[in-house]
C-alpha positions as a Markdown table, in Angstrom:
| # | Residue | x | y | z |
|---|---|---|---|---|
| 1 | Met | -9.8 | 46.6 | 50.2 |
| 2 | Met | -9.8 | 46.8 | 53.9 |
| 3 | Glu | -13.1 | 46.7 | 55.7 |
| 4 | Arg | -14.8 | 50.1 | 56.3 |
| 5 | Arg | -15.3 | 49.5 | 59.9 |
| 6 | Lys | -11.6 | 49.3 | 60.5 |
| 7 | Phe | -10.9 | 52.8 | 59.4 |
| 8 | Leu | -14.0 | 54.4 | 60.6 |
| 9 | Thr | -13.4 | 53.4 | 64.2 |
| 10 | Thr | -11.2 | 56.5 | 64.8 |
| 11 | Ala | -13.4 | 59.0 | 62.9 |
| 12 | Ala | -16.1 | 58.2 | 65.4 |
| 13 | Val | -14.2 | 59.4 | 68.5 |
| 14 | Gly | -16.3 | 62.1 | 70.1 |
| 15 | Gly | -15.4 | 65.7 | 70.0 |
| 16 | Ala | -15.5 | 65.9 | 73.6 |
| 17 | Ala | -12.8 | 63.2 | 74.0 |
| 18 | Ala | -10.8 | 64.8 | 71.2 |
| 19 | Ala | -11.1 | 68.3 | 72.8 |
| 20 | Ala | -9.9 | 66.8 | 76.2 |
| 21 | Ala | -6.9 | 65.3 | 74.5 |
| 22 | Ala | -6.2 | 68.6 | 72.9 |
| 23 | Gly | -5.8 | 70.3 | 76.3 |
| 24 | Ser | -2.2 | 69.8 | 76.8 |
| 25 | Phe | 0.2 | 69.2 | 73.8 |
| 26 | Pro | 3.9 | 68.9 | 74.3 |
| 27 | Ala | 6.2 | 71.2 | 72.1 |
| 28 | Pro | 7.7 | 69.4 | 68.8 |
| 29 | Ala | 10.7 | 67.4 | 69.9 |
| 30 | Ile | 13.9 | 68.9 | 69.1 |
| 31 | Ser | 17.1 | 67.1 | 69.8 |
| 32 | Gln | 20.5 | 67.4 | 68.4 |
| 33 | Gly | 19.2 | 69.2 | 65.4 |
| 34 | Lys | 16.3 | 66.9 | 64.8 |
| 35 | Val | 12.6 | 68.0 | 64.8 |
| 36 | Glu | 9.4 | 65.8 | 65.1 |
| 37 | Trp | 6.3 | 67.5 | 63.8 |
| 38 | Arg | 2.7 | 66.5 | 64.5 |
| 39 | Met | 0.5 | 66.1 | 61.5 |
| 40 | Val | -3.3 | 66.2 | 62.0 |
| 41 | Thr | -5.5 | 65.0 | 59.0 |
| 42 | Thr | -9.3 | 65.2 | 58.1 |
| 43 | Trp | -9.3 | 61.5 | 57.1 |
| 44 | Pro | -10.1 | 58.4 | 59.1 |
| 45 | Lys | -7.0 | 56.1 | 60.0 |
| 46 | Asn | -5.6 | 54.3 | 57.3 |
| 47 | Phe | -8.2 | 55.5 | 54.8 |
| 48 | Pro | -7.2 | 54.2 | 51.4 |
| 49 | Gly | -5.9 | 57.2 | 49.3 |
| 50 | Gln | -5.7 | 60.3 | 51.4 |
| 51 | Gly | -5.0 | 58.5 | 54.9 |
| 52 | Thr | -2.3 | 56.3 | 53.3 |
| 53 | Ala | -0.9 | 59.3 | 51.4 |
| 54 | Ala | -0.5 | 61.3 | 54.8 |
| 55 | Glu | 1.6 | 58.5 | 55.9 |
| 56 | Arg | 3.5 | 58.0 | 52.8 |
| 57 | Phe | 4.5 | 61.6 | 52.9 |
| 58 | Ala | 5.6 | 61.5 | 56.4 |
| 59 | Lys | 7.9 | 58.6 | 55.8 |
| 60 | Ser | 9.4 | 60.1 | 52.8 |
| 61 | Val | 10.1 | 63.2 | 54.6 |
| 62 | Gly | 11.9 | 61.3 | 57.5 |
| 63 | Asp | 13.9 | 59.0 | 54.9 |
| 64 | Ala | 14.9 | 61.9 | 52.8 |
| 65 | Thr | 16.1 | 64.1 | 55.6 |
| 66 | Asp | 17.8 | 61.0 | 57.4 |
| 67 | Gly | 15.7 | 61.7 | 60.5 |
| 68 | Arg | 16.6 | 65.5 | 60.9 |
| 69 | Leu | 12.7 | 66.1 | 60.4 |
| 70 | Thr | 10.1 | 63.5 | 61.4 |
| 71 | Ile | 6.5 | 63.6 | 61.1 |
| 72 | Lys | 3.8 | 61.9 | 63.4 |
| 73 | Val | 0.5 | 61.5 | 61.7 |
| 74 | Phe | -2.8 | 61.7 | 63.8 |
| 75 | Ala | -6.0 | 60.7 | 62.0 |
| 76 | Ala | -9.2 | 62.5 | 62.3 |
| 77 | Gly | -10.3 | 62.4 | 66.0 |
| 78 | Glu | -7.0 | 61.2 | 67.4 |
| 79 | Leu | -5.6 | 64.5 | 68.3 |
| 80 | Val | -8.4 | 66.7 | 67.3 |
| 81 | Pro | -11.7 | 66.4 | 65.3 |
| 82 | Ala | -11.5 | 66.3 | 61.4 |
| 83 | Phe | -12.8 | 69.8 | 61.0 |
| 84 | Glu | -10.6 | 71.3 | 63.8 |
| 85 | Ser | -7.3 | 70.7 | 62.0 |
| 86 | Phe | -6.8 | 74.4 | 60.7 |
| 87 | Asp | -7.4 | 75.8 | 64.1 |
| 88 | Ala | -5.1 | 73.2 | 65.7 |
| 89 | Val | -2.1 | 74.2 | 63.3 |
| 90 | Thr | -2.9 | 77.9 | 63.8 |
| 91 | Arg | -2.9 | 77.7 | 67.5 |
| 92 | Gly | 0.1 | 75.5 | 67.7 |
| 93 | Ala | -1.5 | 72.5 | 68.8 |
| 94 | Ala | -0.3 | 70.7 | 65.7 |
| 95 | Asp | 2.5 | 71.7 | 63.2 |
| 96 | Met | 0.9 | 70.7 | 60.0 |
| 97 | Met | -2.2 | 69.2 | 58.6 |
| 98 | His | -3.2 | 67.0 | 55.6 |
| 99 | Ala | -6.9 | 68.1 | 54.2 |
| 100 | Ser | -8.2 | 69.9 | 51.5 |
| 101 | Pro | -8.4 | 74.0 | 51.4 |
| 102 | Tyr | -12.1 | 74.1 | 50.8 |
| 103 | Tyr | -12.9 | 72.7 | 54.1 |
| 104 | Trp | -11.9 | 76.2 | 55.5 |
| 105 | Gln | -14.3 | 78.3 | 53.6 |
| 106 | Asn | -15.5 | 79.6 | 57.1 |
| 107 | Lys | -12.1 | 81.3 | 57.4 |
| 108 | Ser | -12.2 | 82.5 | 53.9 |
| 109 | Lys | -14.2 | 81.7 | 50.8 |
| 110 | Ala | -11.0 | 82.1 | 48.9 |
| 111 | Thr | -9.6 | 78.9 | 50.1 |
| 112 | Asn | -11.9 | 77.1 | 47.6 |
| 113 | Phe | -10.0 | 78.2 | 44.7 |
| 114 | Phe | -7.0 | 76.3 | 45.9 |
| 115 | Ser | -9.0 | 73.1 | 46.4 |
| 116 | Thr | -11.8 | 73.2 | 43.6 |
| 117 | Val | -14.5 | 75.3 | 42.0 |
| 118 | Pro | -17.6 | 73.9 | 40.3 |
| 119 | Tyr | -17.3 | 74.3 | 36.6 |
| 120 | Gly | -13.6 | 75.6 | 37.3 |
| 121 | Leu | -10.3 | 74.2 | 36.2 |
| 122 | Thr | -9.3 | 70.5 | 35.8 |
| 123 | Thr | -6.3 | 69.1 | 37.4 |
| 124 | Asn | -3.8 | 69.9 | 34.7 |
| 125 | Glu | -5.3 | 73.5 | 34.5 |
| 126 | Leu | -5.2 | 74.3 | 38.3 |
| 127 | Asn | -1.5 | 73.1 | 38.3 |
| 128 | Ala | -0.9 | 75.3 | 35.4 |
| 129 | Trp | -2.4 | 78.2 | 37.3 |
| 130 | Met | -0.6 | 77.3 | 40.5 |
| 131 | Asp | 2.8 | 77.3 | 38.8 |
| 132 | Tyr | 2.7 | 79.5 | 36.0 |
| 133 | Gly | -0.4 | 81.9 | 36.6 |
| 134 | Gly | 0.2 | 83.3 | 40.0 |
| 135 | Gly | -1.9 | 80.7 | 42.0 |
| 136 | Gln | 0.7 | 79.8 | 44.4 |
| 137 | Gln | 1.9 | 83.4 | 45.4 |
| 138 | Leu | -1.9 | 84.2 | 46.0 |
| 139 | Trp | -2.4 | 81.3 | 48.2 |
| 140 | Asp | 1.0 | 82.3 | 50.1 |
| 141 | Glu | -0.6 | 85.6 | 50.6 |
| 142 | Leu | -3.9 | 84.2 | 51.7 |
| 143 | Tyr | -2.5 | 81.7 | 54.2 |
| 144 | Ala | 0.2 | 84.0 | 55.6 |
| 145 | Gly | -2.6 | 85.9 | 57.2 |
| 146 | Phe | -3.2 | 82.6 | 59.4 |
| 147 | Asn | 0.6 | 82.0 | 59.9 |
| 148 | Leu | 0.4 | 79.1 | 57.2 |
| 149 | Lys | 2.1 | 77.8 | 54.4 |
| 150 | Gly | 0.3 | 75.6 | 51.9 |
| 151 | Phe | 1.5 | 73.0 | 49.3 |
| 152 | His | -0.5 | 70.9 | 47.2 |
| 153 | Gly | -0.6 | 67.2 | 47.9 |
| 154 | Gly | -2.4 | 65.8 | 44.9 |
| 155 | Ser | -5.5 | 65.7 | 43.3 |
| 156 | Thr | -8.6 | 63.3 | 43.1 |
| 157 | Gly | -9.3 | 64.5 | 39.5 |
| 158 | Val | -12.6 | 64.8 | 38.2 |
| 159 | Gln | -15.1 | 63.4 | 41.0 |
| 160 | Met | -18.5 | 61.6 | 40.7 |
| 161 | Gly | -21.8 | 63.7 | 41.2 |
| 162 | Gly | -22.7 | 61.6 | 44.3 |
| 163 | Trp | -24.9 | 59.1 | 45.7 |
| 164 | Phe | -28.7 | 59.6 | 45.7 |
| 165 | Asn | -31.4 | 57.6 | 47.5 |
| 166 | Lys | -33.8 | 58.7 | 44.4 |
| 167 | Glu | -33.5 | 59.3 | 41.0 |
| 168 | Ile | -32.9 | 62.9 | 39.8 |
| 169 | Asn | -35.1 | 63.4 | 36.7 |
| 170 | Ser | -35.1 | 67.3 | 36.8 |
| 171 | Val | -33.9 | 70.1 | 38.5 |
| 172 | Ala | -37.0 | 70.2 | 40.6 |
| 173 | Asp | -36.0 | 66.9 | 42.2 |
| 174 | Leu | -33.1 | 68.7 | 43.9 |
| 175 | Asn | -35.6 | 70.8 | 45.9 |
| 176 | Gly | -35.8 | 69.6 | 49.7 |
| 177 | Leu | -33.0 | 67.3 | 49.4 |
| 178 | Lys | -30.5 | 66.9 | 52.2 |
| 179 | Met | -26.9 | 66.5 | 50.8 |
| 180 | Arg | -23.5 | 66.3 | 52.2 |
| 181 | Ile | -21.1 | 68.4 | 50.0 |
| 182 | Pro | -18.6 | 71.1 | 50.9 |
| 183 | Gly | -17.2 | 74.2 | 49.5 |
| 184 | Leu | -18.8 | 76.4 | 46.6 |
| 185 | Gly | -20.4 | 73.4 | 45.2 |
| 186 | Gly | -22.4 | 73.3 | 48.4 |
| 187 | Asp | -23.3 | 77.0 | 48.1 |
| 188 | Ala | -24.5 | 76.6 | 44.5 |
| 189 | Leu | -26.6 | 73.7 | 45.4 |
| 190 | Arg | -28.3 | 75.9 | 48.1 |
| 191 | Lys | -29.6 | 78.1 | 45.5 |
| 192 | Leu | -31.4 | 75.1 | 43.7 |
| 193 | Gly | -33.2 | 74.2 | 47.2 |
| 194 | Val | -30.7 | 71.8 | 48.7 |
| 195 | Thr | -30.1 | 71.5 | 52.4 |
| 196 | Val | -26.3 | 71.4 | 52.5 |
| 197 | Val | -24.6 | 69.4 | 55.1 |
| 198 | Asn | -20.7 | 69.2 | 55.4 |
| 199 | Leu | -19.5 | 66.0 | 57.2 |
| 200 | Pro | -15.9 | 64.5 | 57.4 |
| 201 | Gly | -15.5 | 61.3 | 55.6 |
| 202 | Gly | -15.8 | 59.0 | 58.5 |
| 203 | Glu | -19.2 | 60.1 | 59.4 |
| 204 | Ile | -20.9 | 60.1 | 56.0 |
| 205 | Phe | -21.9 | 56.6 | 55.8 |
| 206 | Gly | -23.9 | 56.7 | 59.0 |
| 207 | Ala | -25.7 | 59.6 | 58.0 |
| 208 | Leu | -26.6 | 58.2 | 54.8 |
| 209 | Gln | -27.7 | 55.0 | 56.6 |
| 210 | Ser | -29.9 | 56.5 | 59.0 |
| 211 | Gly | -31.6 | 59.1 | 56.7 |
| 212 | Thr | -30.0 | 62.1 | 58.3 |
| 213 | Ile | -28.9 | 62.9 | 54.6 |
| 214 | Asp | -30.6 | 62.0 | 51.4 |
| 215 | Ala | -27.5 | 62.1 | 49.1 |
| 216 | Thr | -23.9 | 62.6 | 49.5 |
| 217 | Glu | -20.8 | 63.3 | 47.3 |
| 218 | Phe | -17.2 | 62.4 | 48.5 |
| 219 | Val | -15.0 | 61.7 | 45.9 |
| 220 | Gly | -15.2 | 58.8 | 43.1 |
| 221 | Pro | -15.1 | 55.0 | 42.7 |
| 222 | Phe | -12.0 | 54.3 | 44.7 |
| 223 | Asn | -12.8 | 56.2 | 47.8 |
| 224 | Asp | -16.5 | 55.7 | 47.6 |
| 225 | Met | -16.4 | 51.9 | 47.4 |
| 226 | Ala | -14.0 | 52.1 | 50.5 |
| 227 | Leu | -16.5 | 53.8 | 52.5 |
| 228 | Gly | -19.4 | 51.5 | 51.4 |
| 229 | Phe | -21.9 | 54.0 | 50.0 |
| 230 | Phe | -23.1 | 51.4 | 47.6 |
| 231 | Lys | -24.6 | 49.6 | 50.5 |
| 232 | Val | -27.2 | 52.3 | 51.2 |
| 233 | Ala | -27.5 | 54.3 | 47.9 |
| 234 | Lys | -27.7 | 52.7 | 44.4 |
| 235 | His | -27.9 | 55.9 | 42.2 |
| 236 | Tyr | -24.4 | 56.9 | 41.4 |
| 237 | Tyr | -24.6 | 60.2 | 39.4 |
| 238 | Trp | -22.1 | 61.9 | 37.0 |
| 239 | Pro | -20.4 | 64.2 | 36.0 |
| 240 | Gly | -18.8 | 65.9 | 39.0 |
| 241 | Met | -19.2 | 69.2 | 37.8 |
| 242 | His | -19.0 | 70.5 | 41.5 |
| 243 | Glu | -15.4 | 69.3 | 41.8 |
| 244 | Pro | -13.3 | 69.0 | 38.6 |
| 245 | Ala | -9.9 | 69.0 | 40.3 |
| 246 | Thr | -10.1 | 68.6 | 44.0 |
| 247 | Gln | -6.7 | 69.3 | 45.4 |
| 248 | Leu | -5.3 | 68.1 | 48.7 |
| 249 | Glu | -3.1 | 70.4 | 50.8 |
| 250 | Ile | 0.0 | 69.8 | 53.0 |
| 251 | Thr | 0.0 | 72.7 | 55.1 |
| 252 | Val | 2.4 | 73.9 | 57.8 |
| 253 | Asp | 3.0 | 76.4 | 60.5 |
| 254 | Lys | 4.8 | 79.1 | 58.5 |
| 255 | Lys | 7.1 | 80.2 | 61.3 |
| 256 | Lys | 8.2 | 76.6 | 62.0 |
| 257 | Phe | 8.8 | 75.9 | 58.3 |
| 258 | Asp | 10.8 | 79.1 | 58.0 |
| 259 | Gly | 12.7 | 78.0 | 60.9 |
| 260 | Leu | 14.0 | 74.8 | 59.4 |
| 261 | Pro | 17.4 | 74.6 | 57.7 |
| 262 | Lys | 17.1 | 75.7 | 54.1 |
| 263 | Asp | 18.1 | 72.0 | 52.7 |
| 264 | Val | 15.2 | 70.5 | 54.9 |
| 265 | Gln | 12.8 | 73.1 | 53.5 |
| 266 | Arg | 13.8 | 72.2 | 50.0 |
| 267 | Ile | 13.6 | 68.6 | 50.6 |
| 268 | Phe | 10.3 | 69.1 | 52.1 |
| 269 | Glu | 9.0 | 71.1 | 49.1 |
| 270 | Ala | 10.4 | 68.5 | 46.7 |
| 271 | Ile | 8.4 | 65.7 | 48.4 |
| 272 | Thr | 5.3 | 67.7 | 48.3 |
| 273 | Arg | 5.6 | 67.9 | 44.5 |
| 274 | Glu | 6.4 | 64.4 | 44.2 |
| 275 | Glu | 3.4 | 63.4 | 46.3 |
| 276 | Asn | 1.2 | 65.7 | 44.1 |
| 277 | Val | 2.1 | 63.6 | 41.3 |
| 278 | Arg | 1.9 | 60.2 | 43.1 |
| 279 | Phe | -1.5 | 60.8 | 44.8 |
| 280 | Thr | -3.0 | 62.1 | 41.5 |
| 281 | Ala | -1.7 | 59.2 | 39.6 |
| 282 | Glu | -3.0 | 56.6 | 42.0 |
| 283 | Phe | -6.5 | 58.1 | 41.9 |
| 284 | Ser | -6.3 | 57.7 | 38.1 |
| 285 | Ala | -5.1 | 54.1 | 38.4 |
| 286 | Arg | -7.7 | 52.9 | 40.8 |
| 287 | Asn | -10.9 | 54.7 | 40.0 |
| 288 | Gly | -11.5 | 52.6 | 36.8 |
| 289 | Ala | -11.2 | 49.2 | 38.4 |
| 290 | Ala | -13.4 | 50.3 | 41.4 |
| 291 | Leu | -16.0 | 51.7 | 39.2 |
| 292 | Asp | -16.3 | 48.3 | 37.3 |
| 293 | Thr | -16.5 | 46.4 | 40.7 |
| 294 | Leu | -19.3 | 48.9 | 41.9 |
| 295 | Val | -21.2 | 48.3 | 38.7 |
| 296 | Arg | -20.6 | 44.4 | 38.2 |
| 297 | Gln | -20.5 | 43.2 | 41.6 |
| 298 | His | -22.4 | 45.7 | 43.7 |
| 299 | Gly | -25.1 | 46.4 | 41.2 |
| 300 | Val | -24.7 | 50.2 | 41.5 |
| 301 | Gln | -26.8 | 52.0 | 38.6 |
| 302 | Leu | -24.6 | 54.7 | 36.9 |
| 303 | Lys | -26.7 | 57.7 | 35.8 |
| 304 | Arg | -26.0 | 61.0 | 34.1 |
| 305 | Phe | -27.5 | 64.1 | 35.5 |
| 306 | Pro | -30.2 | 65.7 | 33.2 |
| 307 | Asn | -29.0 | 68.6 | 31.1 |
| 308 | Asp | -31.5 | 70.9 | 32.9 |
| 309 | Val | -29.7 | 70.0 | 36.2 |
| 310 | Leu | -26.1 | 70.7 | 34.7 |
| 311 | Thr | -27.4 | 73.9 | 33.3 |
| 312 | Ala | -29.2 | 75.2 | 36.3 |
| 313 | Tyr | -26.2 | 74.0 | 38.5 |
| 314 | Gly | -23.7 | 76.0 | 36.3 |
| 315 | Lys | -26.0 | 79.2 | 36.4 |
| 316 | Ala | -26.1 | 78.9 | 40.3 |
| 317 | Ser | -22.2 | 78.3 | 40.4 |
| 318 | Gly | -21.6 | 81.3 | 38.3 |
| 319 | Glu | -23.9 | 83.6 | 40.6 |
| 320 | Val | -21.8 | 82.4 | 43.6 |
| 321 | Ile | -18.5 | 83.3 | 42.0 |
| 322 | Ala | -20.0 | 86.6 | 40.7 |
| 323 | Glu | -20.9 | 87.4 | 44.4 |
| 324 | Leu | -17.5 | 86.8 | 45.7 |
| 325 | Arg | -16.2 | 88.7 | 42.9 |
| 326 | Glu | -18.3 | 91.9 | 43.9 |
| 327 | Asn | -18.4 | 91.4 | 47.8 |
| 328 | Gly | -15.4 | 89.7 | 48.8 |
| 329 | Asp | -12.5 | 91.4 | 50.5 |
| 330 | Asp | -9.5 | 92.5 | 48.5 |
| 331 | Ile | -7.5 | 89.2 | 48.5 |
| 332 | Thr | -10.5 | 87.1 | 47.5 |
| 333 | Lys | -11.5 | 89.6 | 44.6 |
| 334 | Arg | -7.8 | 89.3 | 43.5 |
| 335 | Ile | -7.8 | 85.4 | 43.6 |
| 336 | Val | -11.3 | 85.3 | 41.8 |
| 337 | Glu | -9.9 | 87.5 | 39.0 |
| 338 | Ser | -6.7 | 85.6 | 38.4 |
| 339 | Phe | -8.6 | 82.1 | 38.6 |
| 340 | Leu | -11.2 | 83.3 | 36.0 |
| 341 | Lys | -8.1 | 84.7 | 33.9 |
| 342 | Ala | -6.7 | 81.3 | 33.8 |
| 343 | Arg | -9.8 | 79.6 | 33.2 |
| 344 | Arg | -10.7 | 81.8 | 30.1 |
| 345 | Glu | -7.2 | 81.2 | 28.7 |
| 346 | Gln | -7.0 | 77.5 | 29.3 |
| 347 | Met | -10.4 | 76.5 | 28.2 |
| 348 | Gly | -9.6 | 77.7 | 24.7 |
| 349 | Trp | -6.7 | 75.2 | 24.6 |
| 350 | Ser | -8.3 | 72.3 | 26.5 |
| 351 | Arg | -11.2 | 72.6 | 24.1 |
| 352 | Ile | -9.4 | 71.6 | 21.1 |
| 353 | Gly | -6.7 | 69.6 | 22.8 |
| 354 | Glu | -7.9 | 67.3 | 25.5 |
| 355 | Gln | -11.5 | 67.5 | 25.0 |
| 356 | Glu | -11.7 | 66.9 | 21.1 |
| 357 | Phe | -9.1 | 64.1 | 21.6 |
| 358 | Met | -11.3 | 62.5 | 24.2 |
| 359 | Asn | -14.2 | 62.7 | 21.7 |
| 360 | Ala | -12.2 | 61.3 | 19.1 |
| 361 | Arg | -11.3 | 58.4 | 21.0 |
| 362 | Leu | -14.9 | 57.5 | 21.5 |
| 363 | Leu | -15.4 | 56.9 | 17.8 |
| 364 | Asp | -16.4 | 53.4 | 16.6 |
| 365 | Tyr | -12.9 | 52.0 | 15.4 |
| 366 | Lys | -11.0 | 48.8 | 16.4 |
| 367 | Phe | -8.2 | 49.5 | 18.8 |
| 368 | Gly | -6.1 | 46.6 | 20.2 |
């Protein structure tokens, strides 16, 4: 595992420096039918998982198109700060981004539904909604308002509940905590008295170490071990009810995408689907070993959230969704309705399919 400082260096680049660099952007290179795009990301440079996936995707596109479309990847802070990636693409300072849609809820709360929703859909369920329940069409409609076209680029799966500098024995222990958590998960925690902070990955360790925040969630064992959270917090809680299926996005300038030759568009789309599978599989493969290392080598204490926390958080999450359903704009209301319909339908099968199988697999019997 690479040293944390190696991939945090770039993320620490000051916003002023990044803004200065953003002052003048050359147009995408177009020569003899070849195009070079700039991809900005919300990840530290070479960050295991997300950062390496962005590089892998860029290489795959270049190889598959025989150089007709090449992509240059910029880590967070190299071209623009992490949370300016959306604006960079919409204003033409970059051609595409590698991020997660819930980072942009300041643009529209509806973006969360294409990333993850507390107590919402699992990875398989979300993929089913996107491909067969109208989810992709709704995402296309939402992002078209920003001249964007979004593709999913992989899921981290169910995440961990987060790292805390003290034990959480009841819902009352959440009141007054300062916690890094994005999206609707953060909105729900506000209802329980948590002060919510949103930070990009490269800034979390320092904030936790300095006491600027009392707790953080990021992803799960694979990513969290790489960021070194175990060095400053030992209480590692589960389940990750706030993020059951966090999806990454590979999002492009829609006009530029539409301007590509049709065969290049199809290749691009095919590689996003490939990356959706590869990234998801990588996290499933690596989380188990990382969790074992955290517990056995680093003394991390795994703890389950008390039932009253899970129940209170579920109630607060339901209130957040209900408010969006009632007060959101037209597109948001339609996205919420479609998402909830998929959740109702798929929970019926998931309960007797995957959930009951998982329960059966935990029974006391000898295997292997």
